[in-house]
N, C-alpha and C positions, 0 to 999 in steps of 0.2 A: 882209307888212308889218303886216297887222292882228294876226297872231299875236304879233309882237314887241311891239306896243303893249299888247296884253292881258296879256302876261307881265310887262311893266314895271309896269303898273298893279297887278297882283296883289302883286308884291314890295313896292311902295310902301304898299299897304294893310296888309300884314302888319307892316311897320316902324312905321307909325303906331299900330297896335293894341298892339304890344309896348311902345312908348314910353309909352303911357297906363297900363299896368299898374304896380302897386306892387311893389317887390322883395320876395322872401320874407324873413321875419324870420330874424335870425342865430341860430344854435343855440348856446346856452351850453354850455361844456364841462362834462362830468360832474363831480359832486362827488367829491373824492378819498376813498379808503378809508383813514381814519385812526382810530387808537385815541383815544378821548376819555374825559374824566371830568367829572363835574358838580361845580361849586363848591358847597360846603355849609358850613353853620355847625354846629359841634358843640362839646361840652364837652371841653376839653383841660386837661392839667396845665400849670400855670404854673411856669416855671423862671427862676431868676436865674442868668445866665451870667457867668463870670469866666475870664479868661485864666489859664493854669496851665502848669507844667512837670513833666515826668516826672523823678523822681529814684529812686535805688536806696536801699532800706532798708539793705542790706549792701553797702558799697563801701569798699575799703581799698587802701592802698598798702604793699606789703612793702618793707622797707629792709634794708640790710646791717647786721650787728652786729659784724663784724670787718673788718679790712683785708685786701686781697688782689686779685689779678687775676682777672677773670671769664674762665673757660675753657670754659664750656658754657652755651648758651641753648637751652632746649627748646621754648618757645612764643613766639608773636608776637601782635600785635594781632588780635582777632577770633577767636582760638582758644578752644575750650571746654576747661576744665581741671577734672578731678575732684579732690575733696578728697584731700590727701596726695600728689598727683603732684609730681614735681620740676620746678620752674620754671627754675632755673638753678643753676650751681655756681661756687664761688669756689675758686681754687687753695688746696689744703689742705696743702701740703708744710710750711709753717711751723707750722701748727697740729698736724700729725702729729709733728713734731720736738718740739714742746712737750709733747705727750702722752707721747712716749717718754722724755723727760727726767724728767718727773714720776713715771712708773712706775719708773724706775731709782732715784730718790730714795726711793720707797716701799719698794723691795726692800732698799736699804741701811738704812733706818730699822728695818725688821723684823728684820734681822740684828742690829742694835745692841740691839733690844728683847729678842731671845732671850738675848744675852749678859748684859744687865742683869738679866733674870729669873733666870738661872742664878746670877749673883753674889749676888743678893738671897737666893735659897734657901740658898746656902752660908753667907752671913752669918747667917742665922737659926739654922742648925744650930750654927755656931761660937759664937754668942752663948748658945745654950742650954747649951753645954758650958763656958761662961765663958772662952772663948779670946780673944774680942774685946770691946771696950767697946760701950756703948749708942750712942756717937757714930758708930762704924764701921757699926753696923747701920742707924742713921738715914741715913747717907750712901748706903749701898747701896739703901735703900728709895727715897730721893729720886732717884737715878739711874734706877731702874726706872720710877718714875712719869713722869719726864721723857722717857724713851724711849717710853713709851706715848703721851704727849701729842704727841710729834713724829710718830709714826706716824699718829695721828688727823689732824694738820694736813696732812701730806703726802698722805693719802688724800683729804682735801677738795680740796687743790690739784690732784690728779690728776683728780678728778671735774670740777673747773672746766675743766681743759684738755680733757677729753673733751667737755664741753658746748660749749666754744668751737669745737672741731673740727666739731661738728654744725652750727654756724652757717654752714659753708661750703656746705651744701646747703640751698637755699631751696625750701620746699614750699608748696603752695596751702593756705591755712587753711580754705577751704571751696570747694565746687564753684561755678564761675562762668565768666565770659567775660573775657578779657584786653582791657582798654580802652586801655591805654597801656603802652609799653615805654620806659623812661627810660635804658637803657644799651645799649652795643654790645659785641660780643665783643672781648676784649682790654683793655677799660677797667679802671681801678683802682677798686675799691670801698672805701669807708671807712665807719665806723660812722655810721649815720643817713642815708646816701645812698639816695635812692629808686631802686628797681629796676624794679618792675612795679606797675601799678594794675589792679584787676579789680572786678567787681561780680557779684552773684547775680541773674540775670534772673528768677528765680521770686519775688523779693520786691521788686517795683516799686510805687511809689505816685505819685500826682499831688498836687502842692501848689499850692493856690490861695489868693489873698488877697482877702478880701471886706470890705466896710464893716461896721462894728459893728452898724448898723441891720438888716442882713440875717442876723445870727447867730441871733436868736431864731426866726424862721420856718424857717430851715434846720435848727436843732436840733429844732424841733417835729416835722417830717416825718422827718428822718433818712435821706432818700433822695436820690440823685443819680445822674447819668449823666456819663460822660466821653467826649468826642469827640476823636479823634486825626485831624486833617485830613490829615496826610501819608499815611496809609494808608486814609483814608476809613472809619474804624472807630468804632463806638459801643459802649461797654462799660458794663454795669450794675455799679454799685459796691455791694459787700456790706458794707463796713466804712468808716465815716466818723468821723474824729477831729477835734474842734475843739480847737486848741491853747489852753490856758487862760491866754493872755496876749495883749496888744494892743500895737500900735506907737503910742506917744504922739504921734508926729509926724503920721502919716497916718491915725490912728484906724481901723486895719484889723486884722483877725484872720486868722491862717493856718489853713487847713483841709486835712487830709491825707485822701486817698481811696485806699484800698488797691485795687490792681489784681489781677485773677486771674493765676495763674502762666503762662497760655498765651497771652500777648499777643504775637502775631507782628509783627515790625517795630517794636516799641516798645523803647526803650532810654533811659538817662538823658540828659536835656537836650532831649528831643523836646518841641516845643510842643503844648499840649493846651488844650481848653476844658472847664471843669467846669460842668455844668448842674445846679443845685440845685433840687429841688422845693420850692415855697413856697406852693402852693395850686391851685385850679381856677377856670376861667372859660370862657365861650362865645366862640369865635373863628371867623372866616371863614378857611378853609384852601384852599390850592391845592397839588396834587402838585408835588414838587420837580422831577420829570422834565419837567414842562410849562414850567418857567421857563427863559428864555434871557437871555443878557447880550450886548448889542451896545454896545460901548464903555462909556459910563456909563449906558446906558439898560437898564432891566430890564423885560421884557415877556413876554406869552404870546400864543399864537394862539387867538383866540376864534372859535367856529363861529357864522356868521351864520344868518339864517332860511333861506337856500338851502343850508346845509350846507357852506359854503366857509369856510376859515380866514382870519381878519383879525387882523393884528398889533395889539396894544393894550399901551400902557405901563401898568405897575402899580407900586405901592410896597409893599415887603415889610416885615414886622415881625420878631418873634423866631421862632426855629426851634421848631416844635412837636415834631417828631421827625425821624428820618432819612428819612421818606417825604413829609412835608408841612411847609409853612411858612405862617405867618400872612400874610394880605393886608390891608393897611391901606386901600388905595384902588385903584380901577380895575376892580373886578369886583363882580358882584352874585350873590347866592345863586341857584342854578338854571342859570346859564350854564355852557356846556360848553367845555372847553379841550382842545386837541390835546396828546396825550402824546408825540407825535413831532414836535417843532418843526422839525427839519431837513426832513422830508418836507412838513410844513405850509408852510414857507417856499417850497419849490420849487413847491408847488401854487398858492400865492398869487402866484408870479411875482416874488418879491422876494429869495429865498434866505434862509438862516438859518444861524446859527452859534451854537454854545453859548458 
């Protein structure tokens, strides 16, 4: 009995002692291993940005020059064609018959010319022997010259017929890509009817419209970069041409920026942005890969004093380059931001999405 009482007292004493102790402090999770970068202020190039479109320097539509049914189509939209290759053919039977008829007329006229030449030579001999009059000689000479003129006219007609027959074969005027096909096999072609449209991909340019107030600083530097958002590509422009005219209604000027010939994924009509160098200034920059977009909120994950990411809303300015963008508010120089916002969002327990 005494043993049971002593055991119960010991258990009660231990419980009272345990209740009086403070619980051990909670262990904070370890800071995530993230790539980070420091926010810094540095001198950057100032650019004036303008929306632009890509256009082809050489773009043309080939049209029919004679009437006839289309009997052969060699290329379609998207095909690359070399200069001189046959694009399509028009039925040449009518043109060939016209050539044959003109050649027959030429042969007939040449036979007539040979007879007229012989008659003229005989008339000259007879006139020298006083057997015919001057009028007879003049008539023979006139018939000979008339036969010569008829042969020349028919030769010209035959050449025209040959030229018209060549119009039945439509060839590429230069190497390029077919961008549109306007006819189908079996359709009738007529003079002036559009057949195919193509452009030369090695001669592309970007055309932008800028206010007249920006023309002087753009002309002073003569440097620009082109951004193609659809392919996430930045292109350094080597040649910049300011069109020497302005729109009197909008007070703007067009500027052409020549693109290099190896622009993959770039074709006429693609949207672009032209960034014209206009000066230099000091700006606070943040890496582009650190910026995330949540609905209409733009933010970055800033590392706190414990090395843990915390989401913070920021306001961005103009693009500095393809790697960094200007920060107008929300960050201070020296702060570090996570370059992997998805992992940072998971570590912060809130998730992240670009």
